[in-house]
C-alpha positions in Angstrom: -81.3 76.7 -46.2 -77.7 76.6 -44.9 -75.9 73.3 -45.8 -72.5 74.0 -44.3 -69.2 74.6 -46.1 -68.6 72.9 -49.4 -66.4 69.7 -49.1 -63.9 69.1 -52.0 -64.7 66.0 -54.0 -61.4 64.4 -53.2 -62.1 64.7 -49.5 -65.6 63.3 -50.0 -64.1 60.2 -51.7 -61.6 59.8 -48.9 -64.3 60.0 -46.3 -66.4 57.5 -48.2 -63.5 55.1 -48.3 -62.9 55.6 -44.6 -66.6 54.9 -43.9 -66.4 51.5 -45.5 -68.2 52.2 -48.7 -67.8 49.1 -51.0 -65.2 49.6 -53.7 -65.4 48.5 -57.3 -62.0 46.9 -57.4 -62.0 43.1 -58.1 -61.1 41.0 -55.1 -58.4 38.5 -56.0 -57.4 37.3 -52.5 -60.6 36.5 -50.6 -58.8 34.6 -47.8 -56.4 37.5 -47.0 -57.8 40.4 -45.0 -55.5 43.3 -44.1 -55.8 45.8 -41.3 -53.4 48.8 -41.6 -52.6 50.3 -38.1 -53.0 54.1 -38.3 -50.6 54.7 -35.3 -47.2 56.0 -36.6 -48.7 55.8 -40.2 -51.1 58.7 -40.2 -54.6 58.9 -41.7 -53.7 60.1 -45.2 -50.9 57.5 -45.7 -53.2 54.8 -44.4 -55.9 55.9 -46.9 -53.3 55.9 -49.8 -52.0 52.4 -48.8 -55.6 51.2 -48.5 -56.4 52.3 -52.1 -53.2 50.8 -53.4 -54.0 47.4 -51.8 -57.6 47.3 -53.0 -56.4 48.2 -56.5 -54.2 45.1 -56.4 -57.2 42.9 -55.4 -56.7 42.8 -51.6 -59.4 43.3 -49.0 -58.6 45.9 -46.4 -60.7 46.0 -43.3 -61.5 49.3 -41.5 -61.9 47.6 -38.1 -59.6 45.2 -36.3 -61.9 42.2 -36.1 -61.7 38.4 -35.9 -61.8 38.3 -39.7 -58.4 40.1 -40.1 -55.6 37.7 -41.1 -52.7 40.2 -41.5 -52.1 43.3 -39.3 -49.6 45.7 -40.9 -47.8 48.4 -38.9 -45.1 51.0 -39.4 -44.5 51.0 -35.7 -41.5 48.7 -35.1 -41.6 49.1 -31.3 -43.1 45.7 -30.5 -44.1 46.4 -26.9 -46.1 49.5 -27.7 -47.7 48.0 -30.7 -48.8 44.8 -29.0 -50.1 46.9 -26.0 -52.2 48.9 -28.4 -53.5 45.7 -30.2 -54.6 44.2 -27.0 -56.4 47.3 -25.9 -58.1 48.1 -29.2 -58.4 44.8 -30.9 -60.5 41.7 -30.2 -60.2 40.3 -26.6 -57.9 37.6 -27.9 -56.2 38.0 -31.3 -56.9 34.8 -33.3 -53.9 32.5 -33.6 -53.9 32.8 -37.4 -53.3 36.5 -37.4 -49.8 37.7 -38.6 -48.6 41.0 -37.0 -46.3 42.4 -39.7 -43.9 45.2 -40.5 -44.7 47.4 -43.4 -42.0 45.6 -45.4 -44.4 42.6 -45.9 -47.0 45.0 -47.4 -44.5 46.6 -49.8 -43.2 43.2 -50.9 -46.7 42.1 -51.5 -47.6 45.2 -53.5 -44.5 44.7 -55.6 -45.4 41.1 -56.3 -49.1 41.8 -56.8 -50.0 38.9 -54.4 -49.6 38.1 -50.7 -46.0 37.0 -50.3 -45.0 34.3 -47.8 -44.6 35.6 -44.3 -40.9 35.5 -43.4 -39.2 36.0 -40.0 -38.0 39.4 -41.1 -41.6 40.6 -41.6 -42.9 39.6 -38.2 -43.3 42.0 -35.2 -43.1 39.5 -32.4 -44.5 40.2 -29.0 -41.5 40.8 -26.7 -43.1 40.3 -23.3 -41.4 36.9 -22.9 -40.8 34.6 -20.0 -37.2 33.6 -19.1 -36.1 30.0 -19.7 -34.4 28.0 -16.9 -31.1 28.5 -18.7 -31.5 32.2 -18.5 -32.2 32.7 -22.2 -35.3 34.3 -23.7 -37.3 31.9 -25.9 -38.9 33.1 -29.1 -42.7 33.7 -28.7 -44.9 30.9 -29.7 -48.4 31.6 -30.9 -50.9 28.9 -30.7 -49.8 26.2 -33.2 -52.3 23.6 -34.4 -51.4 20.0 -34.1 -52.9 19.6 -37.6 -50.8 20.6 -40.6 -54.0 21.5 -42.5 -54.4 24.4 -40.0 -50.9 25.7 -40.4 -49.4 27.7 -43.3 -46.1 26.2 -44.3 -44.1 27.7 -47.2 -40.9 26.3 -48.8 -38.9 28.5 -46.4 -37.7 26.2 -43.6 -36.1 28.1 -40.7 -35.4 24.9 -38.8 -33.8 22.7 -41.4 -31.0 21.5 -39.0 -33.7 19.8 -36.9 -36.1 18.7 -39.6 -33.3 17.0 -41.6 -32.4 15.0 -38.5 -36.1 14.0 -37.9 -36.5 12.9 -41.5 -33.5 10.5 -41.3 -35.0 9.1 -38.1 -38.5 8.7 -39.7 -37.0 7.0 -42.7 -35.0 4.6 -40.5 -38.2 3.6 -38.6 -40.0 3.2 -41.9 -37.3 0.8 -43.1 -37.8 -1.1 -39.9 -41.6 -1.1 -40.4 -42.1 0.7 -37.0 -45.0 3.0 -37.9 -45.6 4.9 -34.6 -42.2 6.7 -34.2 -42.0 7.2 -38.0 -45.2 9.2 -37.9 -44.2 11.0 -34.7 -40.9 12.3 -36.3 -42.7 13.3 -39.5 -45.3 15.3 -37.4 -42.5 16.9 -35.4 -40.7 17.9 -38.6 -43.9 19.3 -40.0 -44.5 21.6 -37.0 -41.0 23.0 -37.1 -41.2 23.6 -40.8 -44.3 25.8 -40.2 -42.6 28.1 -37.8 -41.7 31.6 -39.2 -38.7 31.7 -36.7 -35.7 29.6 -35.9 -35.6 27.6 -32.6 -32.6 28.8 -30.7 -33.3 27.2 -27.3 -35.4 24.2 -26.2 -37.5 26.5 -23.9 -39.0 28.0 -27.0 -40.7 24.7 -27.9 -42.5 24.1 -24.7 -45.9 25.1 -26.1 -45.5 23.4 -29.5 -47.6 20.3 -30.3 -46.2 17.0 -31.7 -42.8 17.4 -30.0 -42.3 14.4 -27.8 -39.4 13.5 -25.5 -37.4 11.7 -28.2 -37.8 14.7 -30.6 -36.7 17.2 -28.0 -33.7 15.0 -27.0 -32.5 15.1 -30.6 -33.1 18.8 -30.8 -31.1 19.3 -27.5 -28.1 17.3 -29.0 -28.2 19.5 -32.1 -28.5 22.8 -30.1 -25.6 21.8 -27.8 -23.3 19.9 -30.2 -24.4 21.0 -33.6 -25.4 17.5 -34.6 -27.3 14.4 -33.4 -25.2 11.4 -32.6 -28.2 9.1 -33.0 -28.7 10.4 -36.6 -24.9 10.1 -37.3 -25.0 6.4 -36.2 -28.0 5.8 -38.5 -26.3 7.5 -41.5 -23.2 5.3 -41.0 -25.2 2.1 -40.6 -24.6 -0.3 -43.5 -28.2 -1.6 -43.7 -29.6 2.0 -43.7 -27.2 3.0 -46.5 -28.0 -0.1 -48.6 -31.8 0.3 -48.2 -31.5 4.0 -49.0 -29.5 3.2 -52.2 -31.8 0.4 -53.4 -35.1 2.4 -52.8 -33.7 5.2 -54.9 -34.3 3.0 -57.9 -37.7 3.5 -59.7 -39.8 0.5 -58.9 -37.9 -0.7 -55.8 -39.7 -0.4 -52.5 -38.6 -1.0 -48.9 -39.6 -4.7 -49.0 -37.7 -5.5 -52.2 -34.7 -3.6 -50.9 -34.8 -5.5 -47.6 -35.0 -8.8 -49.5 -31.9 -7.9 -51.6 -30.0 -6.8 -48.5 -30.7 -10.1 -46.7 -29.3 -11.9 -49.8 -26.1 -10.2 -49.1 -26.4 -7.7 -52.0 -24.9 -4.3 -51.2 -24.6 -2.4 -54.5 -26.2 -2.0 -57.9 -23.5 -4.1 -59.5 -24.3 -6.9 -57.0 -28.0 -6.8 -57.9 -27.4 -6.7 -61.7 -24.8 -9.6 -61.5 -27.1 -11.8 -59.4 -28.9 -14.2 -61.8 -31.5 -15.1 -59.1 -32.8 -11.5 -59.1 -35.7 -11.1 -61.5 -36.2 -7.5 -62.2 -39.7 -6.4 -63.4 -40.2 -3.9 -66.3 -40.3 -0.9 -64.0 -37.1 -1.9 -62.1 -35.3 -2.6 -65.4 -36.2 0.9 -66.6 -35.3 2.3 -63.2 -31.7 0.9 -63.5 -31.5 1.8 -67.2 -32.3 5.5 -66.7 -31.0 5.8 -63.1 -28.6 8.6 -63.8 -31.3 10.8 -65.2 -34.3 10.0 -63.0 -32.4 10.0 -59.8 -31.4 13.6 -60.5 -33.7 16.5 -59.6 -36.1 17.9 -62.2 -36.1 21.7 -62.5 -39.1 24.0 -62.7 -38.2 24.9 -66.2 -38.2 21.2 -67.2 -41.5 20.7 -65.5 -43.0 23.6 -67.5 -41.6 22.2 -70.7 -43.2 18.8 -69.9 -46.5 20.6 -69.1 -46.4 22.0 -72.6 -45.8 18.6 -74.1 -48.7 17.0 -72.2 -50.9 20.0 -73.0 -50.2 19.6 -76.7 -50.8 15.9 -76.6 -54.0 16.1 -74.7 -55.6 19.0 -76.6 -54.8 17.3 -79.9 -57.2 14.6 -78.8 -59.8 16.6 -76.9 -59.7 20.5 -76.8 -62.1 20.6 -73.8 -59.7 18.7 -71.5 -58.6 20.2 -68.2 -54.9 19.8 -67.2 -53.4 20.7 -63.8 -49.8 20.5 -62.6 -49.7 19.1 -59.1 -47.1 18.0 -56.5 -44.2 20.0 -55.3 -44.0 22.3 -58.3 -47.6 23.4 -57.6 -46.5 24.1 -54.0 -43.7 26.5 -55.3 -40.7 24.2 -55.2 -37.9 24.9 -57.7 -36.9 21.2 -58.0 -38.7 17.8 -57.7 -38.1 14.1 -58.3 -40.9 13.8 -60.9 -43.7 15.8 -62.5 -47.4 15.0 -61.8 -50.4 16.0 -63.9 -54.1 15.6 -63.4 -56.1 15.4 -66.6 -59.9 15.2 -67.0 -62.7 16.1 -69.4 -66.1 17.8 -68.9 -67.9 14.6 -70.2 -68.1 12.0 -67.4 -66.7 8.6 -68.5 -64.7 10.0 -71.4 -61.6 10.3 -69.3 -61.2 6.5 -69.2 -60.6 6.3 -73.0 -58.5 9.4 -73.0 -55.5 8.0 -71.2 -54.6 5.3 -73.9 -54.9 8.0 -76.6 -52.5 10.2 -74.7 -50.0 7.3 -74.4 -50.4 6.6 -78.2 -49.7 10.3 -78.9 -46.5 10.3 -76.9 -45.4 7.1 -78.5 -45.9 8.6 -82.0 -43.7 11.5 -81.0 -41.0 9.0 -80.1 -40.5 10.4 -76.6 -42.0 7.6 -74.5 -39.2 5.5 -72.9 -41.4 3.6 -70.4 -45.1 3.3 -69.6 -47.0 1.5 -66.8 -50.7 2.0 -67.5 -53.3 1.2 -64.8 -56.9 1.2 -65.8 -59.5 2.7 -63.6 -61.0 0.6 -60.8 -63.0 3.5 -59.3 -66.4 2.5 -58.2 -68.5 5.0 -56.3 -70.6 2.1 -54.9 -67.6 0.9 -52.9 -67.3 4.3 -51.1 -66.9 5.5 -48.4 -63.7 3.5 -47.7 -63.0 3.4 -44.0 -59.5 2.0 -44.5 -56.7 4.3 -45.7 -55.2 3.4 -49.0 -51.9 4.9 -50.3 -53.1 4.9 -54.0 -56.4 6.0 -55.4 -58.4 4.0 -58.0 -58.5 6.5 -60.9 -57.0 5.6 -64.3 -53.3 6.5 -64.2 -49.9 5.9 -65.9 -46.4 6.1 -64.6 -44.1 7.3 -67.5 -40.5 7.9 -68.3 -40.4 10.6 -71.0 -37.5 11.8 -73.2 -37.2 15.5 -72.8 -35.2 17.4 -75.4 -33.0 20.3 -74.2 -34.2 22.4 -77.1 -37.7 22.5 -75.5 -36.5 23.7 -72.1 -36.0 27.4 -71.4 -32.5 27.9 -70.1 -31.5 24.3 -71.0 -31.6 21.0 -69.2 -30.6 20.3 -65.6 -28.0 17.7 -66.6 -25.0 16.1 -65.0 -21.7 17.9 -65.8 -20.2 16.6 -69.0 -23.5 15.2 -70.4 -23.6 16.2 -74.0 -26.6 14.1 -75.2 -29.0 17.1 -75.5 -31.8 15.2 -73.8 -32.7 13.5 -70.5 -35.2 11.0 -69.1 -37.8 12.4 -66.7 -40.4 10.6 -64.6 -44.0 11.8 -65.3 -47.3 10.7 -63.7 -50.7 11.2 -65.3 -53.9 10.7 -63.3 -57.4 10.9 -64.9 -60.3 11.2 -62.5 -63.9 11.9 -63.6 -64.7 15.6 -63.6 -67.0 15.3 -60.5 -64.0 13.8 -58.6 -61.5 16.3 -60.0 -61.3 18.6 -56.9 -60.7 15.6 -54.5 -57.9 14.2 -56.8 -56.3 17.6 -57.2 -56.2 18.2 -53.4 -54.8 14.7 -52.8 -52.1 14.9 -55.5 -51.0 18.4 -54.6 -49.6 17.3 -51.2 -47.6 17.5 -49.2 -47.9 14.0 -47.8 -48.0 15.2 -44.2 -50.5 17.9 -45.1 -52.8 15.3 -46.7 -52.4 12.9 -43.9 -53.4 15.5 -41.3 -56.2 16.8 -43.5 -57.8 13.3 -43.5 -57.1 12.9 -39.8 -58.7 16.3 -39.1 -61.8 15.3 -41.1 -62.1 12.0 -39.3 -61.4 13.2 -35.7 -62.7 16.7 -35.7 -65.6 16.6 -38.2 -66.7 13.0 -38.3 -66.1 12.8 -42.0 -64.1 10.5 -44.3 -61.9 12.2 -46.9 -59.7 10.7 -49.6 -58.8 11.3 -53.3 -62.2 10.2 -54.3 -64.8 11.8 -52.1 -65.8 13.5 -48.8 -68.4 11.6 -46.8 -70.3 13.0 -43.8 -70.9 10.1 -41.4 -73.5 12.0 -39.3 -75.6 12.9 -42.4 -74.7 9.7 -44.2 -74.1 11.5 -47.4 -71.4 12.5 -49.8 -70.6 16.2 -50.0 -70.1 17.6 -53.5 -67.1 19.8 -54.4 -66.0 21.4 -57.7 -63.0 23.2 -56.2 -60.5 22.6 -53.4 -62.1 25.6 -51.6 -65.4 23.7 -51.4 -63.7 20.8 -49.6 -62.0 23.2 -47.1 -65.4 24.9 -46.5 -67.1 21.5 -45.9 -64.5 20.8 -43.2 -64.9 24.3 -41.7 -61.2 25.1 -42.4 -59.7 28.3 -43.6 -58.5 27.8 -47.2 -54.7 27.3 -47.5 -53.1 28.0 -50.8 -51.0 25.2 -52.4 -47.7 27.1 -51.8 -48.6 27.1 -48.1 -49.0 23.3 -47.9 -45.3 22.3 -47.7 -45.8 20.5 -44.4 
């Protein structure tokens, strides 16, 4: 029987790959699905790049479907590419899809992971309307009003606006005016998520969370290079004084306001006033102010992680330790270092924290400790009222960090020759079955967490906090062992920690 011409094995493998035969490579990035556009690329090169990506743990789709998150093309002609995408892709490309130049792909292959999408990677649709001022605004894809549906890396293309918004938000917070404070924080969060810089006000017309006040500030900045309202706040004596006092560990806005109303304007005023009774935390805050008001480097955070790891595992080798906060989100510097610690045995975590404190004291590196025992009670959940702090066992520490333990040395003030510095460290110890919720809550950012809880309540009829996720319609708590489980319960696409810098 005639079977046709023989097909070389290499070509058979190529055809099998093109036919979508499952590959054996391990998938490392389940939430990233690539589609490589064959136009301008060619079939053989597309096949080669597909094999390269799958060998690195990426998923490469053969069809441009709703599941695709990253479209990669070597065609830099935006108009022709977008025309083709609209003709050959889904009827409406999902808002989460990034249309990217091949440079993003090569950067990701070099790093061995999906790199953050930057402005230089994007191929923007260039069929744009004209603004009333005659300029052409940057295209705006559908942007969610919820930070938990936006990917926000540490790259901020609109810092000139977000810095102004944060000053305004802080000013309203000092005045205890919650509405405008939250409004400016939401506006800043939206602008931080944009992979492009706003060049004209017309480009913001479809963006959520930008009210009249926010746009008026942006218009000042665009026209004059600065906001006069913000400059007035920065030069205001009360704002400057409250900003100074609240920079001290243990001093909140209410205490700062009380000192200001007494006529105190400087640290020397506070320390010289005999009527001011400083608590232990505030005393330590003033004592170590020079160190703990200075940023902590990533190298210092890693060194502290080693110290905590050694202390914890000397007590219980089975313990689980996770670095959270800004360093977990990819930041190079932070104001303190946060760790979550737990053990597989439920209940054992409560006795672990005093043992960790004793271990650090024995090493002679504990400069201050505020220990708070657990008040967590599952019977009191769900909590319908938002609380700033959770009920797990925790301690707020100031730790002596030796320069010899830090790779590259300490991030110290010029002329400081002590060889050590004081650093703020927070330890939180949830039970293992609450670990995923605590990890999600302490990872941040604050606006990301606030919007995640708001989304759960408004869109899903659920209550989320650092302790649990409660489904009000089913009247039951939803179990989770990982952060991904919580996102899945909420019907949200998982967002990596380094994309939560809202």
